[in-house]
C-alpha positions as CSV (number, residue, x, y, z in Angstrom):
1,M,152.1,192.3,124.4
2,A,155.6,193.5,125.7
3,A,157.1,190.3,124.3
4,F,155.4,190.9,120.9
5,I,156.8,194.6,120.9
6,R,160.4,193.4,121.7
7,V,160.3,191.0,118.9
8,C,158.9,193.7,116.5
9,K,161.7,196.1,117.6
10,R,164.3,193.3,117.1
11,E,163.2,192.7,113.6
12,I,163.1,196.5,112.7
13,R,166.7,196.7,113.9
14,Q,167.5,193.7,111.5
15,I,166.0,195.4,108.6
16,I,167.7,198.8,109.3
17,S,171.1,197.2,110.0
18,K,171.3,194.9,107.0
19,P,171.3,196.4,103.3
20,T,169.8,193.0,102.1
21,Y,166.6,193.6,104.1
22,W,166.1,197.4,103.4
23,F,167.0,196.7,99.7
24,S,164.3,193.9,99.3
25,T,161.7,195.7,101.5
26,L,161.9,199.2,100.2
27,I,164.3,200.1,97.2
28,L,163.5,197.0,95.0
29,P,159.6,197.4,95.2
30,L,159.9,201.0,94.6
31,F,162.2,200.3,91.6
32,V,159.7,197.9,90.3
33,L,156.9,200.5,90.5
34,L,159.0,202.9,88.6
35,V,159.6,200.3,85.9
36,M,156.0,199.4,85.6
37,T,154.8,203.1,85.4
38,T,157.3,203.9,82.7
39,I,157.6,200.8,80.7
40,F,154.2,201.4,78.9
41,S,154.3,205.2,79.0
42,N,153.4,205.4,75.4
43,G,150.3,203.4,76.0
44,L,150.6,201.2,72.9
45,I,153.7,199.6,71.2
46,R,155.1,202.0,68.6
47,E,157.8,202.1,65.8
48,L,158.8,198.4,66.0
49,P,161.9,197.8,63.7
50,I,161.0,196.1,60.5
51,G,162.8,195.6,57.1
52,V,161.9,195.7,53.5
53,V,163.4,193.3,51.0
54,D,163.3,195.3,47.6
55,E,164.3,193.1,44.6
56,D,162.4,195.4,42.4
57,N,164.2,198.6,43.1
58,S,161.5,200.7,41.2
59,R,159.7,203.9,42.0
60,L,156.7,201.9,43.3
61,S,158.8,199.7,45.6
62,R,160.5,202.8,47.1
63,Q,157.2,204.3,47.6
64,I,155.8,201.3,49.5
65,A,159.0,201.4,51.8
66,R,158.4,205.1,52.5
67,Q,154.5,204.6,53.1
68,L,155.3,201.9,55.5
69,E,157.0,204.5,57.7
70,T,153.4,206.1,58.2
71,V,152.1,203.1,60.1
72,P,152.4,203.9,63.7
73,E,153.3,200.4,64.8
74,L,156.2,200.0,62.4
75,K,159.5,201.7,61.6
76,V,161.6,200.7,58.5
77,K,165.0,200.2,59.9
78,T,166.8,198.5,56.9
79,I,166.3,198.0,53.2
80,Y,167.6,194.5,52.2
81,S,168.6,193.3,48.7
82,N,167.8,189.7,49.5
83,I,165.6,187.6,51.8
84,A,168.5,185.8,53.5
85,Q,169.9,189.0,55.1
86,A,166.4,189.9,56.3
87,Q,165.7,186.5,57.9
88,N,169.2,186.5,59.6
89,D,168.2,189.8,61.2
90,V,164.8,188.5,62.3
91,V,166.6,185.5,63.9
92,K,169.0,187.9,65.7
93,K,165.9,190.1,66.7
94,K,167.3,193.2,65.0
95,I,164.0,193.5,63.3
96,Y,160.6,191.7,64.1
97,G,159.5,191.3,60.4
98,F,159.9,192.3,56.8
99,V,157.9,192.8,53.7
100,Y,159.2,191.2,50.5
101,I,158.8,193.1,47.4
102,P,159.4,190.6,44.3
103,H,161.2,191.4,41.0
104,N,159.2,193.2,38.3
105,L,156.4,194.3,40.8
106,E,155.7,197.6,39.1
107,K,156.0,196.2,35.7
108,N,153.5,193.4,36.4
109,I,151.0,195.8,38.0
110,K,151.2,198.0,34.8
111,A,150.5,194.8,32.7
112,N,147.4,194.0,35.0
113,K,149.1,190.9,36.2
114,E,148.3,189.3,39.6
115,V,151.1,190.1,42.0
116,E,151.8,189.1,45.6
117,I,153.7,191.1,48.3
118,P,154.4,188.5,51.1
119,F,155.4,189.4,54.6
120,Y,157.3,187.6,57.5
121,Y,157.1,188.4,61.1
122,H,158.6,187.1,64.4
123,Y,155.9,185.6,66.7
124,A,157.9,184.2,69.6
125,F,156.9,187.5,71.4
126,L,153.1,187.4,71.1
127,S,152.3,191.2,71.8
128,V,155.2,192.4,69.5
129,G,154.3,189.8,66.8
130,G,150.6,190.8,67.1
131,E,151.4,194.5,66.6
132,V,153.7,193.8,63.6
133,L,151.1,191.6,62.0
134,S,148.4,194.3,62.6
135,G,150.6,197.1,61.0
136,F,151.4,195.0,57.9
137,Y,147.7,194.2,57.3
138,S,146.6,197.7,57.8
139,Y,149.0,199.0,55.1
140,L,149.1,196.0,52.6
141,S,145.3,195.7,52.5
142,T,145.0,199.4,51.7
143,L,147.7,199.0,49.0
144,A,145.9,196.0,47.5
145,T,142.7,198.1,46.8
146,L,144.6,201.0,45.2
147,P,144.0,199.5,41.7
148,L,140.3,199.1,42.4
149,Y,140.2,202.7,43.6
150,N,141.9,204.1,40.5
151,I,139.5,202.2,38.3
152,A,136.5,203.6,40.2
153,T,137.9,207.1,40.0
154,T,138.1,206.7,36.2
155,L,134.6,205.5,36.0
156,D,133.3,208.1,38.5
157,I,132.1,205.5,41.1
158,D,131.3,206.6,44.5
159,K,134.1,206.0,47.0
160,E,131.6,204.4,49.5
161,K,130.5,201.9,47.0
162,V,134.1,200.9,46.3
163,E,134.7,200.3,50.0
164,A,131.6,198.3,50.2
165,I,133.1,196.1,47.2
166,A,136.7,196.0,48.6
167,F,135.6,195.4,52.3
168,P,132.2,193.7,52.2
169,I,132.5,192.9,56.0
170,T,133.8,195.5,58.4
171,A,134.4,195.1,62.0
172,D,133.2,197.8,64.5
173,F,135.1,197.4,67.7
174,H,134.1,198.8,71.1
175,P,136.7,197.6,73.7
176,L,135.1,197.7,77.1
177,N,137.1,199.5,80.0
178,N,140.1,200.1,77.8
179,P,138.9,201.7,74.6
180,S,142.4,202.9,73.5
181,L,143.8,199.5,74.0
182,D,146.4,200.9,76.3
183,Y,148.9,198.3,77.6
184,T,149.3,200.2,80.9
185,I,145.7,199.8,81.9
186,Y,145.7,195.9,81.8
187,L,149.3,195.0,82.3
188,S,151.1,197.5,84.5
189,Y,148.8,197.1,87.6
190,T,148.7,193.4,88.0
191,Y,152.4,192.9,86.8
192,F,153.6,195.2,89.5
193,Y,152.0,192.8,92.0
194,V,153.2,189.8,90.2
195,V,156.8,191.0,90.9
196,F,155.9,192.4,94.4
197,Q,154.6,189.1,95.4
198,I,157.7,187.3,94.5
199,L,159.8,189.8,96.5
200,I,157.6,189.3,99.6
201,L,157.7,185.5,99.4
202,L,161.6,185.7,99.1
203,T,162.1,188.2,101.7
204,I,160.0,186.5,104.4
205,A,161.3,183.0,103.8
206,Y,164.9,184.5,103.8
207,S,164.4,186.4,107.1
208,I,163.2,183.2,108.9
209,G,165.9,181.0,107.2
210,M,168.8,183.4,108.3
211,E,167.8,182.9,112.1
212,T,168.7,179.3,111.7
213,K,171.8,179.9,109.5
214,D,173.2,182.7,111.8
215,N,172.3,180.6,114.9
216,T,170.2,183.6,116.2
217,I,167.1,181.6,116.7
218,S,167.6,181.4,120.4
219,T,167.9,185.2,120.7
220,W,164.7,185.5,118.6
221,I,162.8,183.2,120.9
222,S,164.2,184.7,124.1
223,A,162.9,188.1,122.9
224,S,159.5,186.7,122.7
225,G,159.5,185.5,126.2
226,F,159.3,182.0,124.9
227,D,155.8,182.7,123.5
228,R,155.6,181.0,120.1
229,Y,152.7,183.3,118.7
230,A,154.7,186.6,119.8
231,C,157.8,185.1,118.3
232,M,156.3,184.5,114.8
233,Y,153.9,187.4,114.4
234,G,156.2,189.8,116.2
235,K,158.7,189.0,113.3
236,L,156.2,189.2,110.5
237,L,154.5,192.4,111.5
238,P,157.2,194.9,110.4
239,Y,157.3,193.3,106.9
240,F,153.5,193.4,106.7
241,V,153.3,197.1,107.7
242,I,156.1,198.1,105.3
243,Y,154.7,196.1,102.3
244,S,151.1,197.3,103.1
245,I,152.5,200.9,102.9
246,I,154.2,200.3,99.6
247,S,151.1,198.6,98.1
248,C,148.9,201.6,99.1
249,F,151.5,203.9,97.7
250,A,151.7,202.0,94.4
251,N,147.9,202.2,94.2
252,M,148.0,205.9,94.5
253,I,150.7,206.3,91.8
254,L,149.0,203.8,89.3
255,F,145.5,205.2,89.7
256,N,146.0,208.8,90.4
257,V,149.3,209.6,88.6
258,V,149.4,207.0,85.7
259,K,145.6,207.4,85.6
260,I,144.5,203.7,85.3
261,P,140.8,203.7,85.2
262,L,139.2,202.8,88.5
263,A,135.4,202.1,88.7
264,S,135.5,201.5,92.5
265,N,137.4,203.7,94.9
266,L,141.2,203.8,96.2
267,L,140.0,202.5,99.8
268,D,138.6,199.2,98.2
269,I,141.5,198.5,96.0
270,S,144.0,199.3,98.8
271,F,142.2,197.0,101.3
272,T,142.5,194.2,98.7
273,S,146.2,194.8,98.2
274,I,146.8,194.8,101.9
275,L,145.0,191.4,102.0
276,L,147.2,190.1,99.2
277,V,150.3,191.2,101.3
278,A,149.0,189.3,104.4
279,A,148.2,186.2,102.3
280,T,151.4,186.3,100.6
281,I,153.4,186.4,103.9
282,S,151.4,183.7,105.3
283,L,152.1,181.5,102.2
284,S,155.7,182.2,102.4
285,V,155.8,181.0,106.1
286,F,154.0,177.8,104.9
287,I,156.5,177.2,102.0
288,F,159.3,177.6,104.4
289,S,158.0,175.1,106.9
290,I,157.8,172.3,104.3
291,N,161.5,172.1,104.1
292,P,163.6,174.7,106.2
293,N,166.5,174.5,103.9
294,L,167.0,178.1,102.8
295,P,168.8,177.7,99.4
296,L,166.3,174.9,98.4
297,I,163.3,177.1,99.6
298,I,164.7,180.3,97.8
299,S,164.8,178.3,94.6
300,F,161.4,176.8,95.0
301,I,159.8,180.2,95.9
302,S,161.4,181.7,92.6
303,M,159.8,179.0,90.6
304,F,156.6,179.1,92.6
305,G,156.3,183.0,91.9
306,S,157.0,182.6,88.2
307,L,154.4,180.0,87.8
308,G,152.0,182.2,89.6
309,A,152.6,184.8,87.1
310,S,151.4,182.5,84.3
311,L,148.3,181.6,86.3
312,V,147.0,185.1,87.1
313,G,145.0,185.1,83.9
314,I,146.0,188.3,82.4
315,T,148.0,187.3,79.3
316,F,146.1,184.1,78.9
317,P,142.7,183.1,80.4
318,V,142.9,180.5,83.1
319,T,139.6,179.0,82.1
320,S,141.0,178.1,78.8
321,M,143.8,176.1,80.5
322,P,143.5,172.4,81.2
323,K,141.2,171.9,84.3
324,I,144.1,170.9,86.5
325,M,145.8,174.2,85.9
326,E,142.5,176.0,86.6
327,W,142.4,174.2,89.9
328,A,146.0,174.8,90.7
329,S,145.4,178.6,90.3
330,W,143.4,178.6,93.5
331,L,146.7,177.9,95.3
332,F,148.0,181.3,94.4
333,P,146.9,184.4,96.3
334,L,147.7,186.6,93.1
335,R,145.0,184.8,91.1
336,H,142.3,185.8,93.7
337,F,143.8,189.3,93.8
338,A,143.6,189.6,90.0
339,I,140.0,188.6,90.0
340,I,139.0,190.9,92.6
341,S,141.1,193.9,91.3
342,Q,139.7,193.4,87.8
343,N,136.2,193.5,89.3
344,L,136.9,196.7,91.2
345,C,138.8,198.4,88.3
346,D,136.4,197.7,85.5
347,E,132.8,197.4,86.9
348,D,132.8,197.7,90.6
349,L,130.4,194.7,90.9
350,S,128.8,193.6,94.3
351,L,130.7,191.4,96.6
352,F,128.4,188.5,95.3
353,Y,130.8,188.0,92.3
354,T,134.1,187.9,94.2
355,W,133.3,186.7,97.8
356,K,134.8,183.2,97.2
357,N,138.1,185.0,96.2
358,Y,138.0,187.2,99.4
359,V,137.4,183.9,101.5
360,A,140.3,182.2,99.8
361,L,142.8,185.1,100.6
362,L,141.5,185.0,104.3
363,L,142.1,181.2,104.4
364,F,145.6,181.8,103.5
365,L,146.1,183.8,106.7
366,L,145.6,180.6,108.8
367,L,148.8,178.9,107.2
368,P,151.2,180.2,109.9
369,F,148.9,178.7,112.7
370,V,149.1,175.4,110.9
371,T,153.0,175.3,110.3
372,M,154.2,177.5,113.4
373,A,155.0,174.4,115.4
374,R,157.2,172.9,112.6
375,I,159.3,176.2,112.3
376,L,159.5,176.6,116.0
377,P,159.4,173.2,117.6
378,K,159.2,172.5,121.2
379,K,163.0,171.8,121.6
380,Y,163.5,175.5,121.2
381,F,161.4,176.3,124.3
382,S,163.1,173.9,126.6
383,R,164.6,176.7,128.6
384,Q,161.2,177.9,129.7
385,Q,160.8,174.7,131.3
């Protein structure tokens, strides 16, 4: 036990004395938490910049441009005289879409001719493109029915009957667990842990790799009394404690301050996040043991963490991916954490539904046992003999 404590104290001094460590263990995680709690502070995407190509330049076209401002998702940034200018700004991402008002629009409408008002939008960013599309549809569908309403008013036809003719099929949506469709609820929590996991993976691998790079591995082993387990776990414990505290603090902020709905309780969700921290630390030790080349491992972990972000299953369901990707998602602790946390946040179902994911996270904790001998081979313990 004394050797274990000596290694812990040595690592704490390392963290305090080197800015790289306290930046990666404290400042950067808290900064990520701040970003995740403020980036979706409005709940939904609002006032996305769009343009209007007005070739008609009539009273009606100017009225359409003004009324587009009333759509919450949209904000008319520029009025263009031709399509080429608008397309150029869409490519440069100055605007995310535009409505094209053709020449003689008002004249053709008064002549009872069929007219079209096309719109274009940038769909490289799915969430932004989806909001722009929704905003265009909500306004232009209403605009398209105005002539019908005018005729109905003249003929003294009830408004409800006109709506039944104009929109014979209506959708009645009841979103579960997120009725306001707030982005904070289904993105902020999981995405904080996406970035948090990458930080943990990088920091643990870096701290172990620097022992070899700085030729301090003999000092590290000496502090442990040549006990391999005290050497490894004494080094990892301070990081585990620090990151666990940060994860619990993040849960308090996200659920009590930001008010993300939680069907379960803070104790259960905090236990799950602590389990994620332990599993991620263990995974980082395992990855480093594959090839103890620090620059190579740092690059690999960055790629691994980014791939894990895609396999969380928040932005795209894992079950709809190819089978091989669905199986590969089990290799990422964050995937299991996402399943468990969604269960706790949304419905608080029994352990029966997520016990496999808990077991998977616990199995990750065995990885240091498997790889410890590769990171700390017998040659380093020759002095003991």
